[in-house]
DRENZAZA-395737 format. One record per residue (C-alpha): residue in one letter; chain; x, y, z. Coordinates in steps of 0.2 Angstrom, whole numbers, plus 5000, padded with zeros to 4 digits. Each point is the difference from the previous one (the first is absolute). Last residue first. Layout:
# DRENZAZA-395737
ATOM  code  unit    xx    yy    zz
ATOM     a     A     X     Y     Z
...
***
This chain:
# DRENZAZA-395737
ATOM  code  unit    xx    yy    zz
ATOM     x     A  5033  5010  5175
ATOM     x     A  4994  4983  4998
ATOM     x     A  5013  4996  4986
ATOM     x     A  4998  4992  4983
ATOM     x     A  5013  4988  4993
ATOM     x     A  5003  5004  4982
ATOM     x     A  4997  4988  4986
ATOM     x     A  5012  5001  4986
ATOM     x     A  4995  5009  4985
ATOM     x     A  4994  4989  4986
ATOM     x     A  5012  4997  4985
ATOM     x     A  5006  4983  5004
ATOM     x     A  4984  4995  5008
ATOM     x     A  4992  5003  4983
ATOM     x     A  5012  4987  4992
ATOM     x     A  4997  4987  5013
ATOM     x     A  4991  4988  4988
ATOM     x     A  5013  5001  4988
ATOM     x     A  4994  4999  4982
ATOM     x     A  5009  5016  4994
ATOM     x     A  5016  4993  5008
ATOM     x     A  4999  4986  4988
ATOM     x     A  5016  5002  4989
ATOM     x     A  5004  5019  5003
ATOM     x     A  5011  5001  4984
ATOM     x     A  5016  5010  5000
ATOM     x     A  5016  5001  4990
ATOM     x     A  4992  5010  4987
ATOM     x     A  4983  5006  5007
ATOM     x     A  4983  4993  5005
ATOM     x     A  4988  5009  5011
ATOM     x     A  4987  4998  5014
ATOM     x     A  5009  4991  5014
ATOM     x     A  5014  5012  4999
ATOM     x     A  4992  5016  4999
ATOM     x     A  4998  5004  5019
ATOM     x     A  5017  4993  5007
ATOM     x     A  5008  5009  4985
ATOM     x     A  4994  5016  5005
ATOM     x     A  5004  5010  4984
ATOM     x     A  5012  5014  5000
ATOM     x     A  5005  5000  4983
ATOM     x     A  5017  4992  5005
ATOM     x     A  4989  4985  5007
ATOM     x     A  4991  4998  4984
ATOM     x     A  5018  4999  4992
ATOM     x     A  5005  4986  5013
ATOM     x     A  4984  4990  4994
ATOM     x     A  5007  4998  4982
ATOM     x     A  4993  5011  4986
ATOM     x     A  5004  4996  4981
ATOM     x     A  5008  5012  4990
ATOM     x     A  4997  5016  4989
ATOM     x     A  4982  5002  4999
ATOM     x     A  4999  4993  5018
ATOM     x     A  5006  5016  5007
ATOM     x     A  4986  5011  4994
ATOM     x     A  4985  4987  5005
ATOM     x     A  5008  4998  5016
ATOM     x     A  5002  5018  5004
ATOM     x     A  4983  5004  4996
ATOM     x     A  4994  4986  5011
ATOM     x     A  5011  5007  5014
ATOM     x     A  4993  5018  4998
ATOM     x     A  4981  4993  5000
ATOM     x     A  5004  4991  5016
ATOM     x     A  5005  4980  5001
ATOM     x     A  4999  4993  5018
ATOM     x     A  4985  4989  4997
ATOM     x     A  4999  4996  4981
ATOM     x     A  4984  5008  4992
ATOM     x     A  5010  5012  4991
ATOM     x     A  5010  4988  4991
ATOM     x     A  4984  4992  4993
ATOM     x     A  4995  5017  4991
ATOM     x     A  5017  5003  4995
ATOM     x     A  5001  4983  4990
ATOM     x     A  5010  4986  5006
ATOM     x     A  5016  4994  4991
ATOM     x     A  5015  5004  5009
ATOM     x     A  4992  5002  5018
ATOM     x     A  4991  4983  4997
ATOM     x     A  4986  5000  5012
ATOM     x     A  4997  4986  5013
ATOM     x     A  4985  5001  5001
ATOM     x     A  4983  5002  4993
ATOM     x     A  4994  4984  5008
ATOM     x     A  5004  5009  5017
ATOM     x     A  4985  5010  4999
ATOM     x     A  4993  5002  5017
ATOM     x     A  5019  5003  5006
ATOM     x     A  5002  5013  4986
ATOM     x     A  4985  5009  5006
ATOM     x     A  5005  5001  5018
ATOM     x     A  5017  5006  4994
ATOM     x     A  4992  5014  4990
ATOM     x     A  4988  5006  5013
ATOM     x     A  5014  5001  5014
ATOM     x     A  4999  4988  5013
ATOM     x     A  4994  4998  5019
ATOM     x     A  4985  5011  4997
ATOM     x     A  4992  4989  4986
ATOM     x     A  4989  5013  4991
ATOM     x     A  4981  4999  5004
ATOM     x     A  4986  4993  4988
ATOM     x     A  4995  4985  5013
ATOM     x     A  5007  4986  4990
ATOM     x     A  5018  5005  4999
ATOM     x     A  5012  5000  4985
ATOM     x     A  4986  5007  4989
ATOM     x     A  5003  5018  5005
ATOM     x     A  5015  5004  4988
ATOM     x     A  4993  4990  4985
ATOM     x     A  4983  5009  5001
ATOM     x     A  5008  5016  5001
ATOM     x     A  5008  4996  4984
ATOM     x     A  5020  5001  4999
ATOM     x     A  5010  5008  4988
ATOM     x     A  5014  5007  5010
ATOM     x     A  4999  5018  5000
ATOM     x     A  4982  5006  5005
ATOM     x     A  4993  4983  5007
ATOM     x     A  5016  4994  5009
ATOM     x     A  5002  5018  5008
ATOM     x     A  4982  5000  5007
ATOM     x     A  5004  4983  5007
ATOM     x     A  5015  5006  5008
ATOM     x     A  4990  5016  5006
ATOM     x     A  4987  4988  5007
ATOM     x     A  5012  4989  5009
ATOM     x     A  5007  5016  5010
ATOM     x     A  4983  5005  5005
ATOM     x     A  4998  4981  5006
ATOM     x     A  5016  5001  5009
ATOM     x     A  4993  5014  5011
ATOM     x     A  4989  4988  5008
ATOM     x     A  4981  5006  5000
ATOM     x     A  4995  5012  5014
ATOM     x     A  4990  4994  5015
ATOM     x     A  4983  5005  5005
ATOM     x     A  4992  4998  4983
ATOM     x     A  4987  5013  4995
ATOM     x     A  4981  4998  5001
ATOM     x     A  5000  5005  5018
ATOM     x     A  5005  5018  4994
ATOM     x     A  5016  5007  5008
ATOM     x     A  5001  5010  5016
ATOM     x     A  5019  5001  4998
ATOM     x     A  5007  4993  4983
ATOM     x     A  5007  4983  4995
ATOM     x     A  5012  5001  4985
ATOM     x     A  4995  4993  4984
ATOM     x     A  5015  4996  4989
ATOM     x     A  5002  5012  4986
ATOM     x     A  5003  4994  4983
ATOM     x     A  5004  5013  4986
ATOM     x     A  4995  4998  4981
ATOM     x     A  5013  5008  4989
ATOM     x     A  5001  5009  4982
ATOM     x     A  4982  4998  4997
ATOM     x     A  4994  4998  4981
ATOM     x     A  4983  5002  5006
ATOM     x     A  4990  4984  4993
ATOM     x     A  5016  4987  4999
ATOM     x     A  5008  5006  5016
ATOM     x     A  4983  5002  5009
ATOM     x     A  4995  4983  4995
ATOM     x     A  5016  4992  5005
ATOM     x     A  4998  5008  5017
ATOM     x     A  4982  4994  5003
ATOM     x     A  5007  4982  4996
ATOM     x     A  5015  5002  5012
ATOM     x     A  4987  5005  5014
ATOM     x     A  4988  4986  4996
ATOM     x     A  5013  4987  4999
ATOM     x     A  5008  5006  5016
ATOM     x     A  4984  4997  5011
ATOM     x     A  4987  5014  5003
ATOM     x     A  4995  5001  5018
ATOM     x     A  4997  5018  5002
ATOM     x     A  5013  5007  5009
ATOM     x     A  5014  4988  4996
ATOM     x     A  5009  5011  4986
ATOM     x     A  4997  5018  4998
ATOM     x     A  5001  5003  4981
ATOM     x     A  5009  5015  4992
ATOM     x     A  5001  5010  4984
ATOM     x     A  5012  5006  4987
ATOM     x     A  5000  5014  4986
ATOM     x     A  5013  5004  4987
ATOM     x     A  5017  5007  5003
ATOM     x     A  4999  5014  4988
ATOM     x     A  4983  5006  5006
ATOM     x     A  4997  5011  4986
ATOM     x     A  5015  5009  4991
ATOM     x     A  4994  5002  4982
ATOM     x     A  5010  4991  4986
ATOM     x     A  5009  5009  4988
ATOM     x     A  4997  5001  4981
ATOM     x     A  4998  5019  5003
ATOM     x     A  4984  5004  4988
ATOM     x     A  4993  4982  4998
ATOM     x     A  5001  4995  5018
ATOM     x     A  5010  4985  5005
ATOM     x     A  4990  4986  5007
ATOM     x     A  5004  4997  5018
ATOM     x     A  4987  5013  5007
ATOM     x     A  4986  4989  4992
ATOM     x     A  5005  4984  5009
ATOM     x     A  5001  5010  5016
ATOM     x     A  4984  5007  4997
ATOM     x     A  4992  4983  4996
ATOM     x     A  5008  4993  5015
ATOM     x     A  4993  5013  5012
ATOM     x     A  4982  4998  4993
ATOM     x     A  5001  4982  5003
ATOM     x     A  5007  5002  5018
ATOM     x     A  4985  5012  5003
ATOM     x     A  4987  4988  4993
ATOM     x     A  5008  4985  5011
ATOM     x     A  4998  5010  5016
ATOM     x     A  4983  5007  4996
ATOM     x     A  4995  4982  4996
ATOM     x     A  5006  4994  5017
ATOM     x     A  4989  5014  5009
ATOM     x     A  5008  5006  5017
ATOM     x     A  4988  5005  5013
ATOM     x     A  4997  4982  5005
ATOM     x     A  5018  4997  5005
ATOM     x     A  5000  4983  5009
ATOM     x     A  4986  4991  4993
ATOM     x     A  4998  5009  4983
ATOM     x     A  5019  4999  4998
ATOM     x     A  5000  4981  5004
ATOM     x     A  4987  4996  4989
ATOM     x     A  5008  5010  4986
ATOM     x     A  5015  4989  5002
ATOM     x     A  5019  5003  5002
ATOM     x     A  5000  5012  5014
ATOM     x     A  5007  5018  4999
ATOM     x     A  4997  5005  4982
ATOM     x     A  5012  5014  5003
ATOM     x     A  5002  5013  4986
ATOM     x     A  5018  5005  4999
ATOM     x     A  5008  5014  4990
ATOM     x     A  5018  5000  4995
ATOM     x     A  5012  5014  4994
ATOM     x     A  4987  5014  5006
ATOM     x     A  4998  5017  4991
ATOM     x     A  4990  4997  4985
ATOM     x     A  4991  4985  5007
ATOM     x     A  4992  5010  5014
ATOM     x     A  4991  5010  4986
ATOM     x     A  4994  4984  4993
ATOM     x     A  4993  4995  5017
ATOM     x     A  4993  5017  5003
ATOM     x     A  4991  4999  4983
ATOM     x     A  4993  4982  5004
ATOM     x     A  4991  5006  5014
ATOM     x     A  5005  4992  5017
ATOM     x     A  4992  4983  5005
ATOM     x     A  5016  4992  4997
ATOM     x     A  5009  5010  5013
ATOM     x     A  5018  5001  4995
ATOM     x     A  5017  4994  5008
ATOM     x     A  5012  5013  4994
ATOM     x     A  5018  4995  4995
ATOM     x     A  5012  5015  4998
ATOM     x     A  5019  4998  4995
ATOM     x     A  5011  5014  5001
ATOM     x     A  5001  5014  4987
ATOM     x     A  4992  5014  5011
ATOM     x     A  4999  5016  4990
ATOM     x     A  4993  5009  5016
ATOM     x     A  4986  5009  4993
ATOM     x     A  4995  4988  4985
ATOM     x     A  5005  4983  5006
ATOM     x     A  4998  5001  5019
ATOM     x     A  4985  5012  4997
ATOM     x     A  4991  4987  4989
ATOM     x     A  5004  4985  5011
ATOM     x     A  4993  5009  5015
ATOM     x     A  4984  5007  4991
ATOM     x     A  4997  4982  4992
ATOM     x     A  4999  4994  5018
ATOM     x     A  4989  5014  5006
ATOM     x     A  4988  4997  4985
ATOM     x     A  4999  4981  5004
ATOM     x     A  4994  5003  5017
ATOM     x     A  4986  5013  4993
ATOM     x     A  4996  4987  4987
ATOM     x     A  4998  4986  5011
ATOM     x     A  4989  5009  5012
ATOM     x     A  5001  5009  5017
ATOM     x     A  5017  4991  5005
ATOM     x     A  5004  4984  4993
ATOM     x     A  5016  4993  5009
ATOM     x     A  5016  5004  4991
ATOM     x     A  5015  4994  4990
ATOM     x     A  5017  5008  4994
ATOM     x     A  5015  4991  4996
ATOM     x     A  5014  5014  4997
ATOM     x     A  5017  5000  4992
ATOM     x     A  5019  4999  5002
ATOM     x     A  5001  5002  5019
ATOM     x     A  5011  5005  5014
ATOM     x     A  5011  5011  4989
ATOM     x     A  4998  5016  5011
ATOM     x     A  4992  5008  4984
ATOM     x     A  4988  4985  4999
ATOM     x     A  4994  5000  5017
ATOM     x     A  4997  5019  5000
ATOM     x     A  4991  4998  4983
ATOM     x     A  4989  4987  5006
ATOM     x     A  4997  5007  5015
ATOM     x     A  4995  5018  4993
ATOM     x     A  4988  4991  4987
ATOM     x     A  4991  4989  5013
ATOM     x     A  4999  5016  5010
ATOM     x     A  4992  5011  4986
ATOM     x     A  4988  4985  4997
ATOM     x     A  4993  5002  5018
ATOM     x     A  5004  4986  5011
ATOM     x     A  4987  4990  5010
ATOM     x     A  5000  4990  5017
ATOM     x     A  4990  4987  5009
ATOM     x     A  5005  4989  5015
ATOM     x     A  4991  4984  4997
ATOM     x     A  4983  4997  5007
ATOM     x     A  4994  4990  4984
ATOM     x     A  4982  5003  4994
ATOM     x     A  5005  5010  4985
ATOM     x     A  5013  4988  4994
ATOM     x     A  5018  5005  5002
ATOM     x     A  5005  4982  5006
ATOM     x     A  4993  4992  4985
ATOM     x     A  4994  4982  4999
ATOM     x     A  4981  5004  5003
ATOM     x     A  5000  5014  4988
ATOM     x     A  4989  5014  5008
ATOM     x     A  5002  5015  4987
ATOM     x     A  4999  5018  5005
ATOM     x     A  5018  5001  5004
ATOM     x     A  5012  5010  5011
ATOM     x     A  5017  4993  4998
ATOM     x     A  5007  5015  4990
ATOM     x     A  5011  5005  4987
ATOM     x     A  5008  4983  5003
ATOM     x     A  5019  4997  5000
ATOM     x     A  5014  4991  4992
ATOM     x     A  5015  5012  4996
ATOM     x     A  5010  4988  4989
ATOM     x     A  5017  4993  5000
ATOM     x     A  5005  4991  4983
ATOM     x     A  5010  4984  5000
ATOM     x     A  5006  4997  4983
ATOM     x     A  4997  4982  4994
ATOM     x     A  4997  5004  4982
ATOM     x     A  4982  4999  5001
ATOM     x     A  5000  5013  5014
ATOM     x     A  4999  4994  5018
ATOM     x     A  4991  5009  5013
ATOM     x     A  5006  5005  5017
ATOM     x     A  4990  5010  5013
ATOM     x     A  5001  5017  5009
ATOM     x     A  4986  5007  5009
ATOM     x     A  5007  5002  5017
ATOM     x     A  5019  4995  5000
ATOM     x     A  5003  4983  5000
ATOM     x     A  5018  4995  4995
ATOM     x     A  5007  5012  5011
ATOM     x     A  5015  5011  5000
ATOM     x     A  5014  5005  5013
ATOM     x     A  5002  4994  5017
ATOM     x     A  4994  5007  5016
ATOM     x     A  4991  4984  5005
ATOM     x     A  4981  5007  5002
ATOM     x     A  4998  5009  4984
ATOM     x     A  5013  4990  4990
ATOM     x     A  4988  4987  4994
ATOM     x     A  5004  4982  4993
ATOM     x     A  4987  4988  4995
ATOM     x     A  5006  4986  4989
ATOM     x     A  4999  5001  4982
ATOM     x     A  4986  4992  4989
ATOM     x     A  5000  5014  4988
ATOM     x     A  4981  5003  5003
ATOM     x     A  4990  4999  4984
ATOM     x     A  4989  5014  4993
ATOM     x     A  4983  4994  4992
ATOM     x     A  4997  4990  5016
ATOM     x     A  4989  5013  5008
ATOM     x     A  4998  4996  5018
ATOM     x     A  5014  5012  5005
ATOM     x     A  4991  5016  4996
ATOM     x     A  4992  5001  5018
ATOM     x     A  5017  5001  5006
ATOM     x     A  5005  5015  4988
ATOM     x     A  4984  5008  5005
ATOM     x     A  5003  4999  5019
ATOM     x     A  5018  5005  5000
ATOM     x     A  4998  5013  4988
ATOM     x     A  4986  5008  5010
ATOM     x     A  5010  5000  5016
ATOM     x     A  5015  5009  4990
ATOM     x     A  4988  5012  4992
ATOM     x     A  4993  5006  5017
ATOM     x     A  4982  4993  5006
ATOM     x     A  4987  5013  5002
ATOM     x     A  4993  5001  5018
***
């Protein structure tokens, strides 16, 4: 018996939750379907992502289908899995997107898919959805397509004409891991697709001789995702792969998704998921690399096993391991060193550099900038403030470590 559209929406929106390229808002679950209230934070298929300017964007996040001819060990939708299967037609995805949009439920579409028949066939259907939304329905909302790297270059290029962002997921940080857990996928093919896409994006960014205007092609760039904790790679390996991807392919973002154990999993996979804080620390380290001038080796050198400290954020862990670099005089230090002070963000550093051109800064001035004085005091010198020997205290780490919690038996 064919499933209803609502039933398929429930299945295929749930199946899409494992892709981290669209992040949840983190709100508590509220649903009016059983309480008689009004509204819901978790309607089927609706997720929340954030724009660079901080805006929260609601997206319809679904799979075209969770049928798949690949048997990736870490994937809930692998061919050998016994999950309930469903499939949309391209016309149904277009209709759902437009109806959700007209009702002001969403501002865009995030579309992924299992691979059916072949990579090209799947990609053709995804391109058709994006093309029909743009050209037939004049849809101006956001479109993010998760592309199939094995698909033809022509199809991926056509997808870029209609999508705001394309993602080509590398899935695992090492070629060995991909070969072990996803043997149908070829790392060199993934990298080739990323490289081709980068060249097309760069080519489109150049004004044409005729119009002097840039062509619109994947204006939000390309991204990728790596699963954390499935293959045993440490954080240094994961971040090293991210750095190479940023440098080689001009990615806008690398997403990290903590591995979640799945039913009937391969014996090669871990039985428990990594702590969610590990995913959080990787995002913090990624930010330090991209915006704070840190090298990956610096970030991961604080521990001997190549993994990030789960108790402390990576910048604080680095500062505690390099106490000889502190305290820093906020009235004299260069921008590069100010960015390494725990508790100083990029906006704070810009404000400090701007303000000290006119007067010397006191510790109270930093408080007015929104800085956590408790966090920065051991690491800075300001007018009227010196930490004396706080930086050398043996219990400095304990001052910042989370308080131990009493575990319960139930």
